[in-house]
C-alpha positions as CSV (number, residue, x, y, z in Angstrom):
1,X,-0.3,5.7,-20.3
2,X,-1.1,5.8,-16.6
3,X,-2.4,2.9,-14.5
4,X,-6.1,3.6,-14.6
5,X,-9.4,1.8,-14.7
6,X,-12.5,2.0,-16.8
7,X,-15.0,4.8,-16.3
8,X,-17.8,4.1,-14.0
9,X,-15.9,1.8,-11.8
10,X,-17.2,3.5,-8.7
11,X,-20.7,3.5,-10.0
12,X,-23.5,1.0,-9.3
13,X,-22.0,-1.2,-12.1
14,X,-18.8,-1.9,-10.2
15,X,-19.9,-5.3,-9.2
16,X,-20.5,-6.3,-12.8
17,X,-17.6,-4.5,-14.3
18,X,-14.9,-5.0,-11.7
19,X,-11.6,-3.2,-11.5
20,X,-9.7,-3.0,-14.8
21,X,-6.5,-1.2,-15.5
22,X,-5.5,0.0,-18.9
23,X,-2.3,-1.5,-20.3
24,X,0.7,0.4,-18.9
25,X,3.3,2.1,-21.0
26,X,6.5,0.1,-21.7
27,X,9.1,0.3,-18.9
28,X,12.3,-1.5,-18.1
29,X,11.6,-4.8,-16.4
30,X,12.2,-4.9,-12.7
31,X,14.1,-7.9,-11.4
32,X,13.7,-9.4,-7.9
33,X,17.2,-8.4,-7.1
34,X,16.5,-4.8,-7.9
35,X,13.7,-4.3,-5.4
36,X,15.7,-3.2,-2.3
37,X,17.4,-0.5,-4.4
38,X,14.1,1.0,-5.3
39,X,13.1,1.6,-1.7
40,X,12.9,5.3,-0.9
41,X,15.7,6.9,1.2
42,X,14.3,7.9,4.6
43,X,15.7,11.5,4.4
44,X,14.0,12.0,1.0
45,X,10.6,11.5,2.7
46,X,11.0,13.8,5.7
47,X,9.6,16.8,3.9
48,X,6.4,14.9,3.0
49,X,5.6,14.3,6.7
50,X,6.8,17.5,8.3
51,X,4.0,19.6,9.8
52,X,2.4,20.6,13.1
53,X,3.5,18.3,15.9
54,X,6.2,16.8,13.7
55,X,8.5,19.5,12.5
56,X,11.4,17.0,12.0
57,X,10.1,13.5,11.3
58,X,13.7,12.0,11.4
59,X,12.4,8.9,9.7
60,X,14.6,5.8,10.2
61,X,14.4,2.2,8.9
62,X,12.8,0.0,11.6
63,X,12.0,-3.1,9.5
64,X,13.3,-4.5,6.2
65,X,12.3,-7.9,4.9
66,X,11.6,-9.9,1.8
67,X,8.9,-12.2,3.1
68,X,5.1,-12.1,3.4
69,X,3.2,-11.5,6.6
70,X,0.6,-14.0,7.7
71,X,-2.0,-12.2,9.8
72,X,-5.0,-14.2,10.9
73,X,-8.5,-13.0,10.5
74,X,-12.0,-14.5,10.0
75,X,-12.3,-11.7,7.4
76,X,-9.4,-13.2,5.5
77,X,-10.3,-11.4,2.2
78,X,-10.0,-8.0,4.0
79,X,-6.6,-8.4,5.7
80,X,-4.8,-7.0,2.7
81,X,-6.8,-3.8,2.9
82,X,-5.4,-3.1,6.3
83,X,-1.8,-4.3,6.0
84,X,0.5,-4.6,2.9
85,X,2.6,-7.7,1.9
86,X,0.1,-10.2,3.4
87,X,-0.1,-13.8,2.6
88,X,-3.8,-13.4,1.9
89,X,-3.0,-10.9,-0.9
90,X,0.1,-12.3,-2.5
91,X,-0.3,-16.0,-1.9
92,X,-1.3,-17.7,-5.1
93,X,-0.3,-14.8,-7.3
94,X,2.7,-14.9,-9.7
95,X,4.9,-12.5,-7.8
96,X,8.6,-13.6,-8.0
97,X,10.1,-11.3,-5.4
98,X,9.0,-8.8,-2.7
99,X,10.8,-6.2,-0.6
100,X,9.3,-4.5,2.5
101,X,10.7,-1.4,4.3
102,X,9.1,0.3,7.3
103,X,10.2,3.7,8.4
104,X,9.2,5.2,11.8
105,X,9.4,8.8,12.9
106,X,11.0,10.2,16.0
107,X,8.8,8.8,18.8
108,X,9.4,11.6,21.3
109,X,7.0,14.1,19.6
110,X,3.2,14.4,19.9
111,X,2.7,13.1,16.4
112,X,4.1,9.8,15.2
113,X,4.3,8.4,11.7
114,X,4.9,4.9,10.3
115,X,5.5,4.4,6.6
116,X,5.6,0.9,5.0
117,X,6.6,0.5,1.4
118,X,6.3,-2.8,-0.4
119,X,7.6,-3.4,-3.9
120,X,6.9,-6.7,-5.7
121,X,8.2,-8.0,-9.0
122,X,5.9,-10.0,-11.4
123,X,6.8,-11.9,-14.5
124,X,5.1,-9.4,-16.9
125,X,3.6,-5.9,-16.9
126,X,0.2,-7.6,-17.5
127,X,0.6,-9.7,-14.4
128,X,1.4,-6.7,-12.3
129,X,-1.4,-4.7,-13.7
130,X,-3.9,-7.5,-13.1
131,X,-2.6,-7.9,-9.5
132,X,-3.2,-4.2,-8.8
133,X,-6.7,-4.4,-10.2
134,X,-7.6,-7.5,-8.3
135,X,-6.3,-6.1,-5.1
136,X,-8.2,-2.9,-5.5
137,X,-11.3,-4.9,-6.1
138,X,-10.8,-6.8,-2.9
139,X,-10.5,-3.5,-1.0
140,X,-13.8,-2.4,-2.6
141,X,-15.4,-5.6,-1.4
142,X,-14.4,-4.7,2.2
143,X,-15.7,-1.2,2.2
144,X,-17.6,-0.5,5.4
145,X,-16.4,-3.7,7.1
146,X,-14.7,-4.1,10.5
147,X,-11.7,-6.4,10.2
148,X,-10.5,-8.3,13.3
149,X,-6.8,-9.3,13.1
150,X,-4.6,-11.6,15.2
151,X,-1.0,-10.5,15.0
152,X,1.9,-12.8,16.1
153,X,3.1,-11.8,19.5
154,X,0.8,-8.7,19.6
155,X,-2.6,-7.8,20.9
156,X,-5.5,-8.4,18.5
157,X,-6.6,-5.4,16.5
158,X,-9.9,-4.2,15.1
159,X,-9.9,-2.0,12.0
160,X,-12.6,-0.2,10.0
161,X,-12.2,-0.1,6.2
162,X,-13.5,2.9,4.4
163,X,-14.5,3.1,0.7
164,X,-11.5,3.0,-1.7
165,X,-11.1,5.6,-4.5
166,X,-8.8,6.5,-7.3
167,X,-5.4,7.9,-6.3
168,X,-3.1,9.2,-8.9
169,X,-2.0,6.2,-10.9
170,X,-3.6,3.7,-8.6
171,X,-6.1,3.2,-5.8
172,X,-6.3,4.1,-2.1
173,X,-8.2,3.1,0.9
174,X,-8.3,4.6,4.4
175,X,-8.6,2.5,7.5
176,X,-9.2,3.4,11.2
177,X,-8.0,1.4,14.2
178,X,-10.9,1.1,16.6
179,X,-8.8,1.1,19.8
180,X,-7.1,4.5,19.4
181,X,-8.9,6.0,16.3
182,X,-5.6,6.3,14.5
183,X,-5.8,6.6,10.7
184,X,-3.9,4.9,7.9
185,X,-3.9,5.5,4.1
186,X,-3.1,2.5,2.0
187,X,-2.2,3.0,-1.7
188,X,-1.6,0.4,-4.4
189,X,-0.2,1.2,-7.8
190,X,2.3,-0.1,-10.3
191,X,4.8,0.5,-13.0
192,X,6.3,-1.9,-15.5
193,X,6.2,-5.4,-14.0
194,X,6.2,-4.1,-10.4
195,X,3.4,-3.6,-8.0
196,X,3.8,-1.0,-5.2
197,X,2.0,-0.7,-1.9
198,X,2.4,2.1,0.5
199,X,0.9,2.3,4.0
200,X,1.1,5.5,6.0
201,X,-0.2,5.5,9.6
202,X,-0.2,8.5,11.8
203,X,-1.6,9.9,15.0
204,X,-1.7,13.2,13.2
205,X,-3.3,14.3,9.9
206,X,-3.3,11.8,7.1
207,X,-3.8,13.2,3.6
208,X,-2.0,12.3,0.4
209,X,1.4,11.3,1.9
210,X,1.1,7.6,0.9
211,X,0.4,8.7,-2.7
212,X,3.5,10.9,-2.7
213,X,5.7,8.1,-1.5
214,X,4.3,5.8,-4.1
215,X,4.9,8.3,-6.8
216,X,8.5,8.6,-5.6
217,X,9.0,4.8,-5.9
218,X,7.4,4.8,-9.4
219,X,9.8,7.6,-10.5
220,X,12.7,5.3,-9.7
221,X,11.5,2.7,-12.2
222,X,12.7,3.5,-15.7
223,X,10.1,3.8,-18.3
């Protein structure tokens, strides 16, 4: 059974009903020590991002960590819609391990791509499913908002959050950076006791690349 939510979630009743995922099919439990091995190989993603202005993405790992990111914002509840692996999203949840990998394309071309994949292990399938649902609901609550972020050692950023929607076995939201109008697609989904976030940002065309990356991660989880 796919990660999904009840019918009518995006209707006027969403505020009353909330985001609810059906119970996922049984899959092999994901341990915290397994997370790094589930990260996608950069070469396996090149074909997803190849296109006009980026014939050869040449994705390489530019960041790999297992900690949360503590971005500051007066719109604290919306930070997680813009960036993955944030303290505001995971803090207080039951996650027991997290792994973050960022890939960056060849920066010499006219189009640039950044892909961040986050995989988190939870104690149970139900806990992971609930986390995905609650996170998607928080994104919905931020639809139409501008989020002002303070990043350590970087310039402040302003982002516009669009309305989230269903995306394959999970949920997706698009965001736009006000300063340069760049676009990002942020997907959250899960399988077994793992939650998966993928953020794809590009100066070119952003379509369903984040979903394709998330599906590749899900395929690596037995079940």
